[in-house]
Each structure stands twice: as C-alpha cells, then as structure tokens.
MARPAMAR-818210 format. One record per residue: residue in three letters; y negated, z, x negated of N, C-alpha, C in turn. Coordinates in steps of 0.02 Angstrom, whole numbers, plus 32768, in hexadecimal, padded with zeros to 4 digits. Atoms other than C-alpha are relative to their C-alpha. Layout:
% MARPAMAR-818210
ALAYZXYZXYZX/...
END
This chain:
% MARPAMAR-818210
MET7FDD7FC78018BECBCA8EA9867FD080317FD2/SER80297FD6801DBE78CB29A942802E802C7FDD/LEU7FDB7FDD8029BEBECB73A8AC7FD4802D7FD2/ARG80327FDC8034BE76CC01A83080157FE87FC0/SER7FFC801D8047BE64CBB4A78D7FF7803A7FC4/ILE80057FD3803ABE8CCC18A6EE80007FD67FC5/GLN800B80268037BE4ACBD3A64A801080337FC2/SER7FFD7FD28038BE5DCC71A5DA804B80257FF9/ARG7FC27FCF8010BEF5CCCDA5897FEF804C8007/ASP801B7FBA7FF9BE89CD65A5977FF78013804D/ASN7FF77FE97FB5BE93CD66A65F803480318007/ALA7FD67FC97FF7BEDECE01A699803F7FF08024/HIS7FC680147FD1BF52CDA5A71A80277FD97FC7/TYR7FD7801F803ABF8ACD2EA689802A80377FD2/LYS7FDB7FCB8038BFAFCDC5A60E803A80258031/GLN7FD47FDA7FE0C014CE14A697803E7FCB800A/LEU7FCC80317FFFC075CD6FA6B7802D7FF57FC2/ARG7FDF80048042C094CD60A5FE803580377FEC/GLN7FD47FBF800DC0E1CE10A5F780427FFA8032/TRP7FC880117FCEC155CDEBA692802A7FC67FE2/ALA7FDB8039801FC187CD4CA643802E800E7FC1/GLY7FE67FF68036C1B9CD94A59C802C80407FF4/SER7FE27FC3800FC1F7CE3DA5BF8021801B803A/ALA7FD37FE67FC4C28CCE7CA62B7FE380438012/GLN80177FB77FF7C241CF32A61A7FBE7FF8802B/ALA8045800B7FD1C190CEFBA66480197FE58046/ARG7FE8801E7FC0C1ECCE9DA6ED80178044802D/ARG7FDF7FC77FE6C250CF39A71A7FC9803A8017/LYS802B7FDA7FF2C1C0CFABA70F7FCB7FE88039/ALA802E80127FCAC156CF47A78680257FE88043/GLY7FD780267FC1C1E6CF10A7FD7FF17FBD800E/MET800C804B7FF0C1C0CE5BA7EA80327FD27FCE/THR7FD38030802BC21ECDC6A7A87FD27FBC800C/LEU802280427FF7C1EDCD0DA79180337FCE8014/LEU7FCE80327FE3C23CCC79A7EE7FE17FB67FF0/ASP80238037802BC21ECBD7A78680287FBD801D/GLY7FE5803D7FE7C231CB31A7DC7FFC7FEE8051/VAL8008800A7FA5C227CAD9A8918039801B8022/HIS7FC07FEB7FD2C2E0CAFFA8BF7FF88057800D/LEU7FF77FC27FFAC2D1CBC0A8A37FB480138025/CYS802E7FF37FDDC21DCBC4A8E980027FED804D/GLU7FF780167FBEC251CB64A983803380348023/ALA7FC97FDD7FEFC2E9CBCFA99D7FE380468015/TRP801E7FBE7FE7C280CC78A9997FDA7FF0803C/LEU801E800E7FC3C20CCC28AA1A802580048041/GLN7FCF80047FC9C29CCC02AA83801680418014/HIS7FD77FD57FE8C2F6CC9CAA877FE380527FF3/ARG80217FCA8012C27CCD26AA467FB98006800E/GLY80347FFA7FE7C1D8CCF7AA767FD07FEB7FBE/LEU802D80178026C138CCE9AA13800180277FBA/PRO80027FD28044C129CD1DA94E7FCA80217FFF/ALA803E7FD5800EC0ACCD94A90A7FD17FCF7FDE/LEU80388031802EC060CD03A8A480247FBB7FF0/CYS7FEB8045801BC075CC49A87E7FD17FE27FD4/VAL802280218038C047CBFCA7E5801A7FBB7FEA/VAL7FF380448006C039CB49A7BC7FE37FDA7FC4/ALA80248030803EC01DCAD6A71B7FDB7FCF801C/GLU803580377FF4BF87CA5EA722802C7FC1801C/SER7FD6804C7FF5C006C9C5A70E802C80028040/ALA7FCC80007FCDC076CA03A7977FE67FEE803F/LEU802080037FB2BFF9C9F2A82C800E7FB38015/SER7FF680477FE9C01DC934A83780497FF78017/HIS7FB580047FE4C0DCC95AA8567FFF8010804D/PRO800780017FBAC0EAC94BA90B802B80478022/GLU7FE87FC17FEEC164C9DEA91D7FDE80387FED/VAL80237FCB8018C0FFCA4FA8C07FBD80078028/ALA803B7FF87FD3C068CA25A922801080178040/ALA7FE87FE87FB8C0CDCA45A9C68003804D7FFD/LEU7FF47FB98008C0FBCAF2A97D7FBD801D8007/VAL80427FDF8000C048CB23A9567FDC7FF48041/ALA802280147FBAC00BCADAA9FD801D803F803A/ARG7FE57FC67FCFC08ACB58AA557FED80437FED/CYS80207FBF800DC04ACBE9A9F77FBE80138012/GLU80487FFB7FF3BF94CBC3AA0A7FEE80028051/SER800380057FB9BFA9CBA0AAC87FFE8043801F/VAL80127FC27FE6BFABCC60AAE07FDA80277FE1/SER80247FDC802BBF3ECC8BAA5E7FB8801C8024/THR804E7FF17FE7BE96CCF1AA827FD4800C7FBF/THR802B7FF58034BE08CD0DAA167FF7804B7FF1/GLN7FF87FBD801DBE26CDAEA9B37FF87FFB7FA8/PRO801180168042BDCACD7FA904801980317FC1/ASP7FED7FD9802FBDFBCE20A8AD8048801A8003/HIS7FC47FDD7FEFBEA5CE53A8EE802B7FF87FCA/SER7FDD7FF68038BF25CE8AA872804D7FD18011/ILE7FB780247FF8BFCBCE25A851803480258027/ASN7FC67FDF7FE6C031CEAFA88E7FED801B804F/ALA80167FF37FC7BFD0CEC7A92B80337FE78039/THR7FD6801B7FC8C032CEC7A9D87FD17FE5802D/THR803780287FDEBFD5CE43AA3680247FBB801C/ALA7FE380447FEBBFF6CDA9AAA27FE17FCB7FE0/ALA801C803B8030BF8DCD43AA29802C7FF57FC2/VAL7FDA8019803DBFE2CCECA9997FC27FE57FD4/GLU80328022802BBF73CCC7A90680247FCE7FD3/CYS7FEA80358030BF8BCC29A8AF7FD97FF17FCA/LEU801D800B8045BF64CC1BA7FC80127FB47FD9/LEU7FFA8033801EBF42CB77A79F7FED80047FBE/LEU80077FEE8048BF61CB71A6E880037FBF7FDA/PRO7FF28037802CBF48CAF1A65B804D800A7FEE/ASP7FB680098014BFF2CAB4A623801580307FC8/ALA7FF97FD58035BFD5CB13A580800C8040800D/LEU7FFE7FBE7FF2BFC4CBB1A5D8803F8015802E/PHE7FCA7FFA7FD2C050CB94A654804880037FCB/ALA7FC6800C8031C0D5CB62A5C58019804C7FEF/PRO7FEB7FBC801CC0EDCC21A584801A8018803E/LEU7FE17FE17FC6C115CC4FA63780457FE18024/GLY7FC9802F7FE7C198CBC3A65E803C80287FF5/GLN7FC57FE6800BC246CC05A669803B7FC27FF2/VAL7FDE80348005C28FCB57A6677FEC7FC37FCE/GLU8020803B802BC283CACFA5DE7FF57FC7801F/HIS801480457FDBC22ECA3CA61B7FFB80078048/GLY80067FEB7FBBC20ECA93A6BD7FC37FD98022/VAL8034802D7FD8C19ECA41A74C7FC3801D7FF7/GLY80437FE38001C115CABDA7427FEB8033802D/ILE80147FCF7FCDC120CB37A7CA8028803F7FFC/LEU7FD17FC77FFAC156CBEDA7D87FDC802D8030/PHE801B7FC07FD9C149CC7CA850801580407FE9/ALA7FF27FB6800BC134CD2BA8258012802C8040/VAL7FDD7FE17FCAC1A2CD95A8A2800D804C7FF2/THR7FE37FBB7FFDC1CACE4DA8CF80467FFC7FFB/VAL7FB87FF7800AC27BCE73A89B801180248040/PRO7FE27FD17FC7C2D1CEB9A940802580357FE5/GLN7FF17FBE8019C2F7CF67A91E803E801B8028/SER7FC07FEB7FE2C3AECF92A93B802F801E7FCF/THR7FE37FDC8040C405D008A8C7803980248012/GLY7FC47FD47FF6C49CD07BA8BB7FF58036801C/SER80197FBE7FE9C430D10FA8F880007FF6804A/GLU7FF3800E7FB3C447D0C4A9AB80417FF2801A/LEU7FBE80097FE3C4FCD0CAA9B5801480368034/ASP7FE87FD57FC3C4F3D156AA357FF17FD48035/VAL800380217FC5C4BAD0CAAAAB80227FC07FF8/HIS7FE080408005C510D035AA5D8049800B7FE6/SER7FBC7FFC8014C5CED03EAA5880257FC68007/LEU7FDB8037800CC654CFCAAA2F80277FF48045/GLU7FD6800C7FBAC686CF8DAAE280037FB48012/ARG7FFC80447FF5C670CED4AAD1800B7FD37FC8/ALA7FFC80338035C691CE33AA667FDA80167FBD/ALA80377FE8803CC64BCE6DA9BC802C7FED7FC0/LEU7FED80098041C65BCE55A9007FE9802F7FD8/LEU80107FCB802BC65CCEDCA88180037FE47FB7/LEU7FFE801C8041C629CEB4A7D17FF5803B7FD1/ASP80017FC98037C64ECF24A73C7FF17FF17FC0/SER80188005804AC5EBCF0CA6A480067FAA7FF2/VAL8013804C800FC5D9CE41A6BB7FB980027FDE/GLN80367FF7801DC55FCE29A6337FD97FBD7FF4/ASP801A8048800EC543CD67A61D7FD07FF3802F/PRO803480177FC8C4A2CD32A68480217FC68027/GLY7FE380397FEDC4F9CC86A695803C8015803B/ASN7FCE7FF77FD9C594CCCAA6DC7FEB8028803C/LEU80157FCF7FC6C53ECD4FA74D7FE27FD98031/GLY802180227FC6C4D4CCD3A79E80317FCC8026/THR7FDA80347FDDC55ECC54A7B880318025802E/ILE7FD77FDE7FD6C5C5CCE7A8077FD880058041/MET802B80037FBEC531CD00A87E7FFE7FC78024/ARG7FFD80487FD6C52ACC4AA8B180427FF88027/THR7FC980127FE3C5E7CC40A8C780108038803D/ALA7FF47FD27FC3C5E5CCE3A9327FE37FEE803C/ALA8022800F7FC8C563CCA7A9A2801D7FC58026/ALA7FDE80307FEAC5B6CC07A9BC804C8010801E/ALA7FBD7FE87FEAC664CC62A9DF7FF2802C8043/GLY800C7FD57FC4C610CCCCAA6B800380497FE6/ILE80017FBB8014C606CD70AA097FB880168014/GLN803B7FE47FECC57FCDE0AA4E7FDE80317FD3/GLN801E7FCD802BC56CCE6BA9D280157FFA7FBC/ILE7FEF7FFD8041C56ACE7EA9127FEE804F7FE5/PHE801A7FBF8014C56ECF26A8C180217FF57FAF/CYS800080138046C557CF1FA8008004804E7FDF/SER7FFA7FC18023C58ECFB7A7857FB57FFB7FD5/PRO803C7FF88035C4FAD003A709800A7FC87FC1/GLY7FF5802C803FC54BCF8AA67F7FFB7FB48015/THR8003803D7FF2C532CEEFA6DC7FB47FDE7FEC/ALA8044801C8007C4A4CE74A6AF7FCF80028034/SER80387FF67FD0C3FACE7DA708800F7FC7802C/VAL7FEC802E7FC7C41DCE1EA7AC7FC07FD88006/TRP803F801E7FF0C367CDF2A7C37FDB7FE07FC2/SER8017801F803EC345CDB1A7137FFA7FB1800C/PRO8007804D7FE8C306CCF5A71380377FDC7FE2/LYS7FC8801F801EC399CCBBA6A780438001803E/VAL7FD27FF27FC9C412CD0AA73B7FEA7FD78040/LEU801B80237FC3C39ECCC1A7BF80077FBD7FF8/ARG7FF28054800CC3A7CC0EA77580497FF38009/ALA7FBB80107FF3C460CC0FA7708017800C8043/GLY7FF27FF67FB9C469CC54A8207FE07FCF8032/MET802380347FD4C3FCCBCEA8697FF5800C803B/GLY80167FEE7FD4C3B9CC29A8F280338033802E/ALA7FD57FDE7FE2C458CC7FA9257FF1804E800A/HIS801B7FC07FFDC407CD33A9027FE280098048/PHE80317FF97FC6C393CD1CA999802C8004803F/VAL7FD980007FCEC423CD10AA12803880338005/LEU7FCC7FC3801BC48ECDB0A9C27FD98045800E/GLU80207FB98002C477CE5EA9E2801D80177FB2/ILE7FEC7FEF8038C47DCEA2A92C7FF5803B7FED/HIS80097FB9800CC492CF50A8EC800D80027FAF/GLU7FF97FF7804BC478CF78A8308010804D7FF1/ASP7FEF7FC2801CC4AED010A7C9803180258037/VAL7FE17FE37FC8C52FD040A844804280277FD4/ASN7FBF7FE7801EC5C3D0BBA81580397FE5802C/LEU7FC880227FE5C650D04CA84580378026800B/ALA7FCE7FD27FF5C6CFD0CFA83C7FF680238048/GLN80077FD97FC6C683D134A8C37FFC7FD2804A/LEU7FFF80327FCFC669D08EA92A80497FEB8012/ILE7FCE80097FF1C716D05EA9208030803A8021/LYS7FD57FC87FE0C763D10CA9507FEE80088040/ASN80127FEF7FB9C6FDD10DA9F07FFE7FB88025/ALA8001803B7FDCC722D059AA1A80227FF2803D/ALA7FE3800F7FBAC74CD022AAC380267FC2800D/VAL7FDB8042800CC790CF75AA8A802F800F7FC5/PRO7FD880108038C81ACF50AA117FDA7FEE7FBE/VAL801A801B8036C7DECF3FA95D80327FD77FCC/TYR7FD480228023C82FCEB7A8FF7FE57FF07FB9/ALA80148008803EC832CEA7A84080347FC57FDD/THR7FC680358026C883CE14A7CF801780207FB7/GLN7FE27FE78041C8FACE38A73C80387FCF7FF7/PRO7FCE80408016C961CDB1A6E68046800E8010/ASP7FB07FEA7FFBCA0CCE16A6EF8004801A8048/ALA7FF37FEC7FAEC9EDCE41A7B580407FF4800C/ALA7FC080267FDBCA92CE30A80C7FEE7FCB8038/ASN802080377FD1CA3ACDDBA89A7FC27FD57FF4/SER803680348011C9C4CD3CA8917FD07FFE8035/ILE8030800B7FC3C931CD1EA8F280227FCF8037/TYR7FDF80367FD4C995CC89A946803D8023802D/SER7FD37FDE7FDACA14CD04A9847FF08038802A/ALA80207FC27FDFC9A4CD8FA9BE7FE37FE48047/ASP802480117FC1C964CD90AA747FB5801C7FF5/LEU804880008012C8A4CD7EAA547FD47FF68043/ARG802B80187FC1C866CD62AB077FD2803B8016/SER80327FC17FE8C81CCE11AB2A7FCB80047FDB/PRO802F80028028C77BCE3EAAEB8012802E7FC4/SER7FF37FE1803BC789CE88AA407FC17FFC7FCA/ALA80387FFD8032C729CEAFA99D80307FE97FC1/TRP7FE080098039C754CE62A8F07FDC80207FBC/LEU801D7FDA8039C73CCEBAA84B80127FCF7FBA/PHE7FF6802B8045C71CCE54A7A67FC980257FC5/GLY80277FDB8036C6DECE8FA7017FEC7FDE7FC3/HIS802280238038C69ECE74A65A80267FC97FDA/GLU7FDD8037801AC6BACDD4A60280357FF97FCA/GLY7FCE7FFA802CC71BCE13A57C802F8033800A/GLN7FD07FD27FECC769CEBAA5AD801580078048/GLY7FEC80037FB6C779CE8EA6627FE98046802B/VAL80157FCF7FD9C77BCF13A6E5801880487FDC/SER7FF87FC1801EC779CFCFA6A4804A801B801C/ASP7FBE7FE47FE4C81FD02BA6B2800380368032/GLU80087FC17FCDC7D7D0B5A7237FF47FD2803B/LEU801A802D7FBBC791D028A7A6804C7FDC800D/LEU7FC3802B7FF3C836CFC0A79080358030801F/ALA7FD67FCE7FE3C89FD064A7C27FEB800E804C/LEU80187FE57FC6C835D079A85B80097FC78036/ALA7FF8803A7FD8C855CFC4A897802D80098034/THR7FC6800D7FCDC8B9CFA5A93F80347FE57FE8/GLN7FBD802E801FC923CF25A8EB7FE47FD57FCD/ARG800E8028802CC924CEC8A856801C7FBA8007/LEU7FE6803F7FFAC93BCE04A8577FF97FE37FC3/SER800880328037C95CCD7EA7DC7FE57FB9800C/ILE801A804E7FEFC90FCCCDA7CB80377FD97FD3/PRO7FC5802B8024C9ADCC5DA7967FD27FD07FD4/GLN801C8037802DC976CBF7A6FC802C7FF77FC9/SER7FDD800A803EC9B7CBA4A667800280377FC4/THR80007FD88034C9EDCC08A5DD7FDA7FE27FC2/GLN801D8012803EC98FCB9CA5667FB7801B7FF6/VAL80437FD98007C8E8CC01A583801180448013/GLU7FF17FC17FF5C8DACCB1A57C7FE280208044/SER80227FEB7FC7C863CCCBA6027FCD7FD98021/LEU803280297FE1C7E1CC85A6837FC180247FF1/ASN803F7FDE7FFDC72CCC9CA6777FF7801F8048/VAL800B7FD27FBEC6F8CD25A6F87FE07FDE803A/ALA801A80257FC4C68CCCA8A75C80277FD6801F/ALA7FC8802D7FEAC71ACC2AA765803580348030/SER7FD07FD37FDEC791CCC4A79F7FDE80108040/VAL801A7FEB7FBBC717CCF5A82B80057FCC802B/ALA8007803D7FD3C704CC44A86880477FF0801C/ILE7FBF80077FF2C7C9CC31A86D8014802C8036/CYS7FE27FC17FD3C7E8CCD8A8C87FD77FF98049/LEU802E80007FCFC750CCCBA94680127FBE8030/PHE7FF180367FD5C77CCC12A97A804A8003801E/GLU7FBB7FFC7FE6C839CC3DA9867FF8802F8047/GLN80097FDF7FD2C7FECCBEA9FD7FEE7FDD803E/ARG802880207FBCC78BCC55AA6280327FC48014/ARG7FD380317FEEC818CBCAAA6A8038801B8033/GLN7FE07FE77FCBC883CC48AABD7FEC800F8043/LYS801A7FF47FC0C80DCC82AB3A7FFB7FC18028/ILE800A80417FD1C7E6CBCAAB7480427FED8018/ASN7FBE80167FE1C899CBA8AB8680268032801F/GLN7FD47FCE7FDDC8D3CC3FABDF80027FF68046/
END
C-alpha cells in the first residue's frame, strides 16, 4: 500500500483540506465537499466513481474496510508527484495523516478515520431550460435544517423519487451534515439547487401536490398512482402562499388533534410511501 504521508500542518494540501472542512464558503468556491466514513465513501465509489482525493488517518489503516477503500483508489493511481487536488485525472492521490492532523478534518465524532474529497455534481436552477418537471419529483421550499434535508433525500431515494428541486432558501444539499443524514442517497438522485419553484410548477407536465392540514381531501382518498411531484416547505412557515396557490391539489395528512403539526421529514415519508403503496397495489 503506497500513500503519501503528510506530517506538517503547513502542507499546502492539508491547508486546503482544513479550509474545506471548516468553511461552507470555501467548499462552494472550490466546488468540493467532504465525505466522512466508510459508508459514504463506499456509496460514492459505487454510484459516482473515484473521488478527487482520499485521506486516511494512520490509526485507520488497520481497519479492513478502510484498507479496502484505499486499495480501490490506489488500484487506478498513476505516478503524478505534483498534481493538484483539483486536477481532472484518472489518478486518485491517497494522503496518510497522523491522527492529530486528521482529527480537525473529520466530520463525524469518533469516526473511523477516512474521508473522500469529491467534486460536487453541478446541477442548478439555471439548467431548467433542459430539466423540466416531467417525472416523479420532490420540490423543497426553504427547508433549512440539515438533518431534515438529509433525511428527506434518503426517504426520496427509497421511495423511488428521481429528481429533487430546491429553492434558494433551502440548506446546502451537499454540505457534510446533509450528506451524513442522507447516507449516500444523494448519489442516486438528480439534484437541482437554487431553483425558481414557481416557474417550475407553472410549466410542470405532472400534477404537483402540497400538504395542508385543513385540505378537503386526504392523501388516503386521493389517487396517487400517476407520476407526480410533491411540494414541501420550511420547518416553521411551511410552503409559501405563492407556491401553495400554484399546486395542482392540496392534501391533508390525517392526524391526532393533540399535536399541531408533523416534522417536514416525517410528512415527506408519509406522503411518498402512501403513493408507493398505491402504485404497488394498483
């Protein structure tokens, strides 16, 4: 196993990694994000291919799953001694860090000691001239909690949703916290950020459903078997009035009056899997 050992905090690669680990702005500027842990790294290799960079803590080399991931990255590596982290190449540089240097990079408390630096897939609202609302999709209006957003991504992928469209007020989909909550779901979804949801809904070729507590029809009485899009909003304010008015139909989730509302991630799961149940049983 051949890894490039870094022992100094002044190393240029290490300084760049520290910036990405600590600054969302630095990650956005570079178009990069960090995947921490065996599961996310394995999922990236399976669905997206090779990372830009593999980083390992010295104590993690004895971990069999970590060693296997490093071996998969190194199996395609070529000798390019001075290539940049951001270089586009078939080679994957693997860096070995003392535990004390790796610790500030880690995104998970008590993590196993491996992370990938990867290029964020570029898919934004400016591409809507070629990406229209024609398939099963999820529209997110200013969902701001990273845990909720990641859970929604994971639920959507499990329910067979293909596209995610996020308004400008939504949390950064590719942030490490959202990625951890998504557990690799990001890598099988087509994700669009900074989307004008009003424009998207107006031109939609499929019905768009939104939930509303006092809606006349519930998700259990509606026919949800055809391809459609679902619209969900901010944890506190919900979907904006403008977007709610554009929805094809508003549906309620019947619930006990002892609670005011459901968590947005829970609402997404209930709706998407009721739709999946209807499709399976049709």
